[in-house]
C-alpha positions, 0 to 999 in steps of 0.5 A, spaced: 246 620 958 249 627 956 255 628 958 258 632 962 263 638 961 265 645 963 268 650 957 275 653 961 282 657 959 287 652 956 292 650 962 298 645 961 296 640 963 292 639 956 297 640 951 298 631 951 290 630 951 289 638 945 294 635 941 290 628 941 285 632 940 287 635 932 290 627 930 283 626 930 280 630 927 286 632 922 287 627 916 288 620 916 294 620 915 298 625 922 292 619 924 297 614 921 302 616 926 308 619 929 310 621 921 311 626 919 304 629 918 303 629 924 308 633 926 305 637 921 299 639 924 301 640 930 307 646 928 301 648 923 295 648 927 297 647 935 304 648 938 304 656 937 297 658 940 298 654 946 305 656 947 305 664 945 296 665 946 295 660 952 291 666 954 286 666 947 285 658 946 279 655 950 277 646 952 272 643 952 274 639 959 270 632 960 268 630 966 275 627 968 278 635 967 281 632 960 280 637 955 277 634 949 276 638 944 279 647 944 280 652 940 284 656 941 286 664 937 291 668 935 290 676 936 293 678 932 296 678 926 302 681 925 306 678 931 303 671 930 307 672 923 313 674 924 313 670 930 311 663 927 315 664 921 321 663 925 320 659 930 314 654 928 314 655 920 322 652 920 320 645 925 317 644 918 322 644 913 323 636 913 318 634 913 316 634 906 315 639 900 307 638 902 307 640 908 310 645 908 307 648 903 301 647 907 305 651 912 306 655 908 299 658 906 296 656 913 301 662 915 301 667 910 293 666 909 291 671 914 294 676 912 289 678 905 284 679 911 288 681 917 285 689 915 277 688 917 280 680 922 285 681 925 285 676 928 284 667 926 283 662 929 282 654 930 277 649 934 276 642 934 272 638 937 274 630 938 266 626 936 264 623 942 262 629 944 261 634 938 252 635 936 252 637 943 252 644 943 260 645 946 263 648 938 257 654 941 260 656 946 267 655 944 266 660 939 262 664 945 267 664 950 272 667 944 268 670 941 267 674 949 274 674 950 276 677 943 271 683 944 273 684 952 280 685 947 277 690 942 279 687 937 273 689 931 275 681 926 276 674 925 277 670 920 278 663 919 280 657 913 275 651 912 275 645 908 271 647 901 268 640 903 267 641 910 259 642 909 257 642 917 262 646 918 262 651 914 254 650 915 256 651 924 260 657 923 254 660 917 248 659 923 255 662 928 254 669 924 260 668 920 260 671 914 265 668 906 270 672 905 274 669 898 274 662 897 281 659 894 283 651 891 280 647 897 279 653 902 272 657 904 276 663 908 270 666 913 270 672 917 266 674 923 266 682 925 265 682 933 
C-alpha cells in the first residue's frame, strides 16, 4: 500500500519530528538516548537551519501532516558561519572532544567550496519512507527555491561509506568535488 505524503515548507510544529528523523537516521550513539551524541547531531545538523533559515527547509508530511523527512539548506555560507560559530558551536563545548571536532569540521567544510557553491544542505528521510522518490522531490523543492534566489551552487558532504547516498546525489546531478577522510564532498551548479 502506497503511503500518502506531500512536500511542503517547514513549519515550527515540525521541530520535534524533524529532530527525531535526524536521530533515526544518525549514528547508533545518537539513537541510544539523550546523551552528548544526540545533542551534537541536533546542534550540528538541525537546529541552526530550522531556527535561522526555516525558509530554506522543506519536509515530507505524512497523511497526518507529520514530518517524516526533510531537507534543510543554508543559502549563504558567510552568514551561516558567523552565526553558527557564535551561537551554535558553543553548545558542543561540554559534549567531548569528538563531538566538538565534528561540529567545527562541519562548519568549516563548506568554506573551501563557498565561491562556486555558497549554499549547502542536509537531507534525511525516515526509513519507512525511503525508496519512494521523496528524496528527489525534496531536492527539487530546495533546488527550485535556491534557483529563484539566484544562488549559483549548492554543496554537501556525504559519508564516504554511504554508497547509496553518493549514488543518489550523483544521479541527481551532483559531481564529486573532493574526497577527504570519511567524507565525499559533492556540488551541484544551479
